[in-house]
KEKE-3310 file (N, C-alpha, C; in steps of 0.2 Angstrom, whole numbers, plus 5000, padded with zeros to 4 digits):
npx = (4825:4820:4830:4825:4822:4811:4811:4808:4813:4830:4839:4854:4865:4863:4863:4870:4887:4895:4909:4916:4930:4942:4953:4969:4977:4989:4991:4988:4976:4973:4981:4974:4961:4964:4968:4957:4949:4956:4951:4939:4929:4918:4923:4924:4931:4937:4924:4910:4904:4892:4883:4880:4869:4860:4867:4866:4853:4846:4849:4864:4862:4868:4866:4864:4857:4863:4871:4886:4900:4905:4916:4920:4929:4934:4940:4948:4948:4936:4923:4914:4917:4912:4914:4906:4893:4894:4895:4883:4875:4880:4876:4862:4860:4865:4855:4847:4840:4845:4858:4875:4885:4900:4915:4932:4946:4961:4976:4991:5007:5011:5025:5030:5021:5024:5037:5034:5028:5038:5047:5040:5039:5027:5013:5004:4986:4979:4988:4993:5002:5011:5022:5021:5018:5010:4998:4995:4993:4981:4973:4972:4966:4953:4949:4947:4934:4929:4939:4937:4925:4925:4924:4934:4952:4967:4984:4996:5009:5022:5021:5026:5022:5018:5016:5004:4995:4995:4988:4976:4971:4970:4960:4949:4947:4934:4933:4944:4960:4964:4971:4987:4993:5010:5023:5039:5052:5065:5074:5081:5087:5091:5083:5071:5060:5049:5032:5022:5026:5025:5035:5051:5068:5084:5098:5111:5121:5129:5144:5148:5146:5147:5159:5168:5176:5175:5163:5153:5146:5137:5123:5113:5108:5118:5130:5144:5142:5134:5142:5152:5144:5140:5152:5153:5155:5144:5133:5128:5122:5113:5104:5099:5092:5082:5075:5070:5062:5052:5046:5040:5031:5023:5013:5005:5001:4992:4983:4977:4969:4975:4977:4987:5004:5019:5036:5050:5067:5081:5094:5108:5108:5099:5103:5112:5115:5102:5095:5101:5098:5084:5081:5087:5080:5067:5068:5071:5059:5050:5054:5050:5036:5029:5023:5030:5029:5041:5049:5059:5063:5072:5081:5085:5091:5103:5120:5128:5141:5139:5128:5130:5135:5145:5160:5173:5178:5193:5201)
npy = (5053:5050:5053:5046:5030:5018:5005:4990:4988:4982:4968:4969:4961:4959:4971:4981:4984:4999:5008:5024:5029:5041:5056:5064:5066:5054:5049:5036:5030:5021:5009:5006:5003:4992:4982:4981:4975:4962:4957:4954:4964:4973:4984:5001:5013:5030:5036:5045:5055:5061:5053:5044:5041:5035:5024:5016:5013:5001:4987:4977:4962:4946:4928:4923:4932:4942:4957:4961:4969:4985:4996:5013:5023:5040:5056:5073:5075:5072:5077:5092:5091:5094:5096:5100:5097:5084:5079:5082:5074:5061:5061:5061:5048:5040:5038:5028:5012:5001:5000:5002:5014:5022:5033:5033:5042:5046:5053:5063:5071:5087:5089:5076:5071:5080:5076:5063:5066:5073:5062:5053:5062:5067:5078:5088:5087:5099:5109:5112:5120:5124:5123:5107:5108:5119:5114:5104:5112:5119:5108:5102:5112:5112:5099:5099:5100:5087:5079:5082:5077:5063:5046:5038:5040:5039:5041:5042:5046:5041:5029:5014:5006:4992:4994:5002:4993:4983:4990:4992:4979:4975:4983:4981:4968:4956:4944:4938:4931:4914:4910:4919:4931:4932:4943:4945:4957:4967:4982:4999:5010:5023:5026:5028:5022:5007:5011:5003:4992:4980:4975:4980:4977:4983:4981:4986:4985:4975:4970:4979:4974:4982:4989:4981:4980:4970:4964:4974:4977:4966:4957:4953:4941:4934:4922:4925:4937:4933:4924:4933:4941:4932:4929:4939:4942:4945:4940:4927:4925:4936:4933:4921:4925:4934:4926:4917:4926:4929:4917:4916:4928:4927:4916:4922:4934:4928:4922:4933:4937:4944:4948:4951:4951:4960:4959:4968:4970:4980:4989:5000:5004:4994:4983:4973:4968:4968:4961:4948:4944:4944:4934:4923:4922:4921:4908:4901:4902:4896:4883:4881:4880:4891:4901:4913:4928:4935:4950:4962:4978:4988:4981:4983:4995:5008:5005:5016:5026:5037:5035:5025:5021:5020:5011:5007:4990:4983:4971)
npz = (4943:4959:4974:4985:4992:4985:4988:4998:5015:5016:5020:5030:5026:5012:5006:4993:4992:4990:4984:4983:4975:4976:4974:4975:4960:4955:4967:4969:4965:4954:4957:4969:4965:4957:4966:4973:4963:4962:4974:4972:4969:4959:4946:4941:4932:4930:4930:4924:4936:4938:4933:4943:4950:4941:4938:4949:4950:4948:4957:4957:4957:4959:4955:4968:4974:4981:4981:4971:4978:4973:4966:4962:4952:4951:4947:4947:4934:4928:4917:4921:4934:4951:4967:4978:4973:4970:4983:4988:4980:4984:4997:4997:4990:5000:5009:5004:5006:5000:4997:5003:5005:5003:5005:4999:5000:4993:4997:4996:5000:4993:4989:4987:4977:4967:4965:4959:4947:4941:4940:4931:4920:4916:4912:4923:4923:4927:4924:4911:4904:4914:4928:4937:4951:4951:4946:4955:4967:4963:4961:4974:4981:4975:4978:4991:4999:4996:5002:5015:5017:5015:5022:5023:5023:5015:5016:5005:5005:5010:5005:4997:4981:4985:4999:4998:4992:5001:5012:5006:5005:5018:5023:5015:5012:5011:5019:5032:5028:5029:5044:5047:5036:5032:5029:5024:5023:5015:5016:5013:5024:5020:5010:5016:5029:5029:5030:5035:5042:5054:5063:5064:5061:5063:5054:5053:5062:5058:5050:5035:5018:5008:5008:5003:4988:4979:4983:4982:4970:4971:4979:4993:4990:4984:4986:4991:4997:5008:5014:5019:5028:5037:5044:5053:5070:5078:5071:5071:5084:5085:5074:5079:5090:5085:5077:5087:5094:5084:5083:5095:5094:5082:5083:5093:5088:5078:5087:5092:5081:5071:5054:5045:5045:5045:5044:5044:5038:5039:5031:5027:5013:5008:5000:5003:5018:5024:5014:5014:5027:5027:5017:5023:5035:5031:5025:5037:5044:5036:5038:5050:5049:5044:5031:5023:5013:5003:5001:4992:4994:4990:4982:4968:4968:4965:4970:4982:4988:4996:5002:5011:5028:5043:5049:5038:5035:5035:5024)
capx = (4824:4821:4835:4822:4821:4805:4812:4807:4820:4835:4844:4861:4869:4861:4864:4876:4892:4897:4914:4918:4937:4944:4959:4974:4980:4996:4991:4987:4969:4973:4983:4969:4956:4967:4968:4950:4947:4958:4948:4932:4925:4917:4927:4923:4936:4935:4917:4906:4901:4885:4878:4880:4862:4857:4870:4864:4845:4845:4854:4867:4862:4870:4862:4863:4853:4868:4874:4893:4903:4906:4921:4919:4934:4934:4945:4946:4948:4930:4920:4909:4918:4910:4914:4900:4887:4895:4894:4875:4872:4881:4872:4856:4861:4867:4849:4844:4841:4847:4865:4880:4889:4906:4920:4939:4950:4968:4980:4998:5009:5013:5032:5030:5017:5029:5043:5032:5027:5045:5050:5037:5039:5020:5011:4998:4981:4977:4993:4996:5007:5014:5025:5017:5016:5004:4992:4994:4990:4974:4969:4971:4960:4947:4946:4947:4928:4929:4944:4934:4918:4926:4924:4941:4957:4974:4989:5001:5016:5027:5020:5028:5016:5017:5013:4997:4992:4993:4984:4969:4969:4968:4954:4943:4945:4928:4935:4951:4963:4965:4977:4990:4998:5016:5027:5046:5054:5071:5073:5086:5085:5093:5077:5064:5057:5042:5027:5016:5029:5023:5041:5057:5075:5089:5104:5116:5126:5133:5149:5145:5149:5148:5165:5173:5175:5172:5156:5149:5141:5133:5118:5113:5106:5124:5134:5150:5140:5131:5148:5155:5140:5141:5159:5153:5154:5137:5128:5124:5118:5108:5099:5095:5087:5077:5071:5066:5057:5047:5043:5036:5026:5019:5007:5001:4997:4987:4978:4973:4965:4979:4977:4993:5010:5024:5042:5055:5074:5084:5101:5108:5106:5094:5105:5117:5114:5095:5092:5103:5094:5077:5081:5088:5074:5061:5069:5071:5052:5047:5056:5046:5029:5026:5023:5030:5030:5047:5049:5065:5061:5078:5087:5088:5094:5110:5125:5131:5146:5137:5122:5133:5138:5149:5167:5175:5181:5199:5201)
capy = (5048:5053:5049:5043:5024:5015:4998:4988:4987:4977:4965:4972:4957:4959:4978:4982:4989:5004:5012:5029:5030:5047:5059:5068:5062:5052:5047:5028:5027:5015:5004:5004:4999:4985:4978:4979:4970:4956:4955:4952:4969:4975:4990:5006:5019:5036:5036:5052:5054:5064:5047:5038:5039:5031:5017:5012:5013:4994:4983:4972:4956:4940:4922:4922:4938:4946:4962:4961:4975:4989:5002:5017:5028:5046:5062:5080:5076:5071:5083:5095:5089:5099:5092:5101:5094:5077:5077:5082:5068:5055:5061:5058:5041:5037:5037:5023:5006:4995:5001:5004:5019:5026:5036:5033:5048:5045:5059:5063:5077:5090:5087:5069:5071:5084:5071:5058:5069:5074:5056:5050:5067:5068:5085:5088:5089:5106:5114:5109:5124:5127:5117:5102:5111:5124:5110:5101:5116:5120:5102:5101:5117:5109:5093:5100:5097:5079:5076:5083:5073:5056:5042:5035:5044:5035:5046:5037:5050:5037:5022:5011:5002:4987:4997:5004:4987:4979:4994:4991:4972:4974:4987:4980:4961:4954:4940:4937:4925:4908:4911:4925:4932:4934:4946:4947:4961:4970:4989:5003:5016:5029:5027:5028:5016:5005:5014:4998:4986:4978:4974:4982:4976:4987:4976:4990:4984:4970:4972:4981:4971:4987:4992:4977:4982:4964:4962:4980:4976:4960:4958:4948:4935:4931:4918:4928:4942:4929:4922:4939:4943:4926:4930:4944:4939:4946:4938:4920:4926:4940:4930:4916:4928:4937:4920:4915:4931:4929:4911:4918:4933:4926:4913:4927:4938:4924:4921:4939:4938:4949:4944:4952:4953:4962:4960:4971:4970:4986:4991:5007:5004:4989:4978:4968:4964:4967:4956:4942:4942:4943:4928:4918:4922:4918:4901:4898:4902:4890:4876:4881:4879:4897:4902:4920:4931:4938:4956:4966:4984:4992:4977:4985:5002:5008:5006:5023:5027:5043:5033:5021:5024:5016:5010:5002:4985:4981:4964)
capz = (4948:4966:4978:4990:4990:4986:4989:5004:5019:5013:5026:5029:5022:5005:5003:4989:4995:4984:4987:4978:4976:4972:4978:4971:4954:4957:4974:4969:4964:4949:4961:4974:4961:4954:4972:4975:4958:4964:4980:4970:4968:4952:4946:4935:4933:4926:4929:4925:4943:4938:4931:4948:4952:4936:4938:4955:4950:4948:4961:4952:4961:4956:4956:4975:4977:4985:4976:4972:4980:4967:4967:4957:4953:4948:4949:4945:4926:4925:4915:4925:4941:4956:4973:4982:4970:4971:4990:4989:4977:4988:5004:4995:4989:5006:5012:5001:5010:4997:4996:5008:5001:5007:5000:5000:4997:4993:4997:4996:5001:4987:4987:4984:4970:4962:4963:4955:4941:4938:4938:4925:4915:4914:4914:4927:4919:4928:4923:4905:4902:4920:4932:4940:4957:4950:4945:4962:4971:4961:4962:4981:4983:4972:4981:4999:5001:4996:5007:5022:5017:5014:5028:5024:5020:5015:5014:5002:5004:5012:5003:4990:4978:4989:5005:4997:4990:5008:5016:5004:5006:5025:5024:5011:5011:5014:5024:5033:5026:5034:5048:5047:5031:5034:5024:5026:5018:5016:5014:5015:5028:5017:5006:5020:5032:5027:5035:5037:5045:5061:5067:5060:5064:5060:5054:5052:5067:5055:5045:5028:5012:5003:5008:4999:4981:4975:4985:4981:4965:4972:4983:4999:4987:4981:4991:4994:5002:5013:5018:5022:5034:5042:5048:5058:5077:5081:5066:5073:5090:5084:5070:5083:5095:5081:5075:5093:5095:5079:5084:5100:5093:5077:5085:5097:5083:5075:5092:5092:5075:5066:5048:5041:5049:5041:5047:5039:5040:5036:5032:5024:5006:5006:4995:5006:5024:5025:5009:5016:5033:5025:5014:5028:5040:5027:5025:5044:5046:5032:5041:5056:5047:5041:5023:5022:5006:5003:4996:4993:4991:4986:4979:4962:4969:4964:4976:4982:4994:5000:5006:5016:5034:5047:5048:5033:5037:5031:5022)
cpx = (4825:4826:4831:4820:4814:4805:4810:4814:4823:4839:4851:4866:4869:4862:4870:4881:4895:4903:4916:4926:4940:4951:4963:4977:4987:4996:4990:4980:4969:4975:4978:4963:4958:4967:4961:4947:4949:4954:4940:4927:4924:4920:4925:4927:4934:4928:4914:4902:4894:4880:4878:4873:4859:4860:4868:4856:4843:4850:4857:4868:4865:4865:4860:4858:4857:4872:4882:4895:4906:4910:4921:4924:4933:4939:4943:4946:4941:4926:4914:4910:4917:4909:4908:4894:4888:4893:4886:4872:4874:4877:4865:4855:4862:4861:4845:4845:4844:4855:4869:4885:4894:4911:4927:4943:4958:4972:4987:5001:5012:5020:5033:5026:5021:5034:5040:5030:5033:5048:5047:5037:5032:5018:5005:4992:4978:4982:4997:5002:5011:5017:5019:5014:5010:4998:4990:4991:4983:4970:4967:4966:4954:4944:4945:4940:4927:4933:4940:4928:4920:4927:4931:4946:4964:4979:4995:5008:5022:5026:5024:5021:5014:5013:5005:4993:4990:4988:4977:4967:4966:4962:4948:4942:4939:4929:4942:4954:4964:4972:4980:4994:5004:5020:5034:5049:5061:5070:5080:5084:5086:5087:5071:5062:5050:5037:5022:5019:5027:5030:5047:5063:5080:5096:5110:5122:5131:5138:5146:5149:5150:5155:5170:5171:5173:5165:5151:5144:5136:5128:5118:5110:5112:5128:5140:5148:5137:5137:5151:5151:5140:5147:5158:5151:5147:5132:5124:5120:5112:5102:5095:5090:5081:5072:5067:5060:5051:5043:5038:5030:5021:5012:5002:4998:4991:4981:4974:4969:4969:4979:4983:4998:5016:5031:5047:5062:5077:5091:5102:5105:5100:5096:5109:5114:5106:5092:5094:5099:5087:5077:5082:5083:5068:5062:5068:5063:5048:5048:5052:5038:5026:5027:5024:5031:5036:5047:5056:5064:5066:5083:5089:5090:5101:5115:5128:5135:5142:5131:5124:5136:5141:5156:5168:5179:5187:5199:5207)
cpy = (5052:5049:5045:5036:5021:5008:4996:4988:4981:4974:4968:4968:4957:4966:4978:4987:4993:5008:5017:5030:5036:5050:5062:5063:5061:5049:5039:5026:5021:5009:5001:5000:4992:4980:4976:4974:4963:4953:4953:4957:4970:4982:4994:5011:5024:5037:5043:5052:5057:5059:5042:5036:5034:5024:5013:5012:5006:4990:4978:4965:4950:4934:4921:4927:4943:4951:4961:4968:4979:4995:5006:5023:5034:5051:5068:5081:5075:5077:5085:5093:5095:5095:5093:5097:5086:5075:5077:5076:5062:5055:5059:5051:5037:5035:5031:5016:5000:4995:5004:5008:5022:5028:5035:5038:5046:5051:5058:5070:5080:5089:5081:5068:5075:5079:5066:5060:5070:5067:5053:5055:5068:5075:5084:5091:5096:5111:5112:5113:5128:5121:5113:5105:5115:5120:5106:5105:5118:5114:5101:5106:5114:5104:5093:5098:5090:5076:5076:5078:5065:5052:5039:5039:5040:5040:5041:5041:5046:5030:5020:5008:4996:4989:4998:4997:4983:4983:4993:4984:4972:4978:4984:4972:4959:4949:4939:4931:4920:4909:4918:4926:4935:4937:4947:4951:4964:4977:4993:5009:5022:5031:5027:5021:5014:5007:5009:4992:4986:4978:4976:4981:4979:4983:4980:4989:4979:4973:4973:4978:4977:4990:4987:4978:4976:4962:4968:4979:4970:4962:4953:4942:4931:4928:4921:4933:4939:4927:4927:4941:4938:4927:4935:4941:4939:4943:4932:4921:4930:4937:4925:4919:4931:4931:4918:4920:4930:4922:4912:4922:4931:4922:4917:4932:4934:4923:4927:4941:4943:4945:4945:4954:4954:4963:4962:4971:4976:4987:4998:5008:4999:4984:4972:4964:4963:4961:4949:4939:4940:4936:4922:4917:4919:4910:4897:4897:4897:4884:4876:4881:4885:4897:4910:4922:4935:4944:4959:4973:4988:4987:4979:4992:5002:5009:5013:5024:5032:5041:5028:5024:5018:5014:5005:4996:4983:4973:4961)
cpz = (4955:4970:4984:4988:4991:4987:4996:5008:5016:5019:5025:5025:5015:5002:4999:4992:4989:4987:4981:4980:4972:4976:4973:4966:4956:4964:4975:4968:4959:4953:4966:4971:4959:4960:4974:4970:4960:4970:4978:4969:4960:4951:4940:4937:4928:4925:4929:4931:4943:4936:4937:4950:4947:4936:4944:4955:4951:4952:4956:4956:4956:4957:4963:4978:4981:4980:4977:4974:4973:4969:4961:4957:4949:4951:4946:4937:4924:4923:4919:4932:4946:4962:4977:4979:4971:4979:4991:4986:4981:4995:5002:4994:4995:5010:5010:5006:5007:4995:5002:5005:5005:5002:5003:4997:4998:4992:4997:4996:4994:4984:4984:4977:4965:4960:4958:4948:4937:4935:4932:4919:4912:4916:4918:4923:4921:4927:4917:4903:4908:4923:4936:4947:4957:4950:4952:4967:4970:4963:4970:4984:4981:4976:4989:5002:5001:5001:5014:5023:5018:5021:5029:5020:5021:5012:5012:5001:5005:5009:4997:4987:4983:4996:5004:4995:4997:5012:5013:5005:5014:5027:5021:5010:5014:5019:5025:5030:5031:5037:5047:5041:5033:5028:5027:5021:5020:5013:5016:5018:5025:5012:5009:5023:5029:5032:5038:5040:5052:5066:5062:5064:5060:5060:5052:5057:5064:5051:5038:5022:5007:5002:5005:4992:4977:4977:4983:4976:4966:4977:4989:4996:4984:4987:4994:4999:5008:5018:5022:5029:5039:5047:5053:5065:5080:5077:5069:5079:5089:5079:5074:5087:5091:5079:5081:5094:5091:5081:5090:5098:5088:5079:5089:5093:5080:5080:5093:5086:5070:5059:5044:5046:5044:5045:5042:5042:5036:5037:5029:5017:5004:5001:4997:5012:5025:5020:5012:5022:5031:5022:5019:5033:5037:5027:5032:5046:5042:5035:5047:5055:5045:5034:5022:5014:5007:4998:4998:4990:4987:4983:4972:4962:4968:4970:4976:4988:4998:5004:5012:5022:5038:5045:5042:5036:5033:5030:5025)
residu = (MET:SER:SER:GLU:SER:THR:LEU:PRO:ASP:THR:PRO:ALA:GLY:THR:ARG:GLN:ARG:VAL:LEU:LEU:VAL:THR:GLY:MET:LEU:GLY:ALA:GLY:LYS:THR:THR:ALA:LEU:ARG:VAL:LEU:GLU:ASP:LEU:GLY:TRP:GLU:ILE:ILE:ASP:ASN:PHE:PRO:ILE:ARG:LEU:LEU:GLU:GLY:LEU:LEU:GLU:HIS:PRO:GLN:ASP:ASP:ALA:THR:GLY:ILE:ALA:ALA:PRO:LEU:ALA:ILE:GLY:PHE:ASP:SER:ARG:THR:ARG:GLY:PHE:ASP:PRO:GLU:ARG:ILE:ILE:ALA:GLN:VAL:ARG:ALA:LEU:GLY:GLU:ARG:ARG:ASP:ILE:ASP:LEU:SER:THR:LEU:PHE:LEU:ASP:CYS:ASN:SER:ALA:GLU:LEU:GLU:ARG:ARG:TYR:ASN:GLU:THR:ARG:ARG:ARG:HIS:PRO:LEU:ALA:ALA:ASP:ALA:PRO:ALA:VAL:THR:GLY:ILE:ARG:ALA:GLU:ARG:GLU:LEU:LEU:ALA:PRO:LEU:ARG:ARG:TRP:ALA:GLU:MET:LEU:VAL:ASP:THR:SER:GLU:PHE:THR:SER:ASN:ASP:LEU:GLN:ARG:ALA:ILE:ARG:GLU:GLN:PHE:ALA:GLU:THR:ALA:PRO:GLU:GLY:THR:THR:LEU:THR:ILE:SER:SER:PHE:GLY:PHE:SER:ARG:GLY:SER:PRO:PRO:LEU:ALA:ASP:LEU:VAL:PHE:ASP:MET:ARG:PHE:LEU:ASP:ASN:PRO:HIS:TRP:ASP:PRO:GLU:LEU:ARG:PRO:GLN:THR:GLY:LYS:ASP:ALA:PRO:VAL:GLY:ASP:TYR:ILE:ARG:LYS:ASP:PRO:ALA:PHE:GLU:GLU:ALA:PHE:ALA:ARG:ILE:HIS:ASP:LEU:LEU:LEU:LEU:LEU:LEU:PRO:ARG:TYR:LYS:ALA:GLN:GLY:LYS:SER:TYR:VAL:HIS:VAL:ALA:PHE:GLY:CYS:THR:GLY:GLY:ARG:HIS:ARG:SER:VAL:PHE:ILE:ALA:GLU:GLN:MET:ALA:ALA:ALA:LEU:ARG:SER:SER:GLY:PHE:SER:PRO:THR:LEU:LEU:HIS:ARG:ASN:LEU:GLY:SER:ARG:ALA:ALA:ASP:LEU:LEU:GLU:ARG:GLY:PRO:ARG:ARG:GLU:LYS)
# end
């Protein structure tokens, strides 16, 4: 089949949107495709990319005459994988008037990829009998032309799964959600700051329940921990000021058309102070008419003295 389209000009609104999703193994392709599926995209993963032209030969129109958006996942494991040939193929298909074709490349730094492989104890497909770092290095060299070619690049080195899901939703949701989607989260600074938060509040100025042996195994969701934090002289005023600030800013974000707002509260380990504040702030904002989603990134993390900082408060 020739790559030159013989179809008549197609109105922009009825062109089939096609997204090629590729990148480093372990960088989040499966997660990205799952989110796109939730957004209403048709998904094909591990697709033999050499067959792409045949797949797109006939537009996949539904009853409305509008083609459903299609996301196609592939990676270096595909038989006959040849980045330069893929680029030439995609360049030719991009000239067709009935499809809107783009490429998303998911990247991640080598140290983080190696950590992920070691954590899951999986072998790298390009280094079956060698350390994962060997396969990562070979894969990065192999994929370099595709990385340079892709219109969109997402680096997931500092992303949690939730971070990546949110980034994909913001980039590819066909329509903005009604109003503004608000997320309130807690996290531990010792395990990295959330890279996609719009507002970050550091709660490490509050007395730390970690240093109370009875409270250490508990979390900010437990009443004794909350009572401990409330006794800090700075708590009440700080909480009220942050609440007032959010009441000022959130309507302005909405007026500016911002679809997603992520407010993150951090402490050292992400188990006590940040969890309690996030819980309380989410409840206060619900009382003010908002509907926040509440996430606790490090709630299940192990408490560790070496991670904690600050003076120990005597009972």
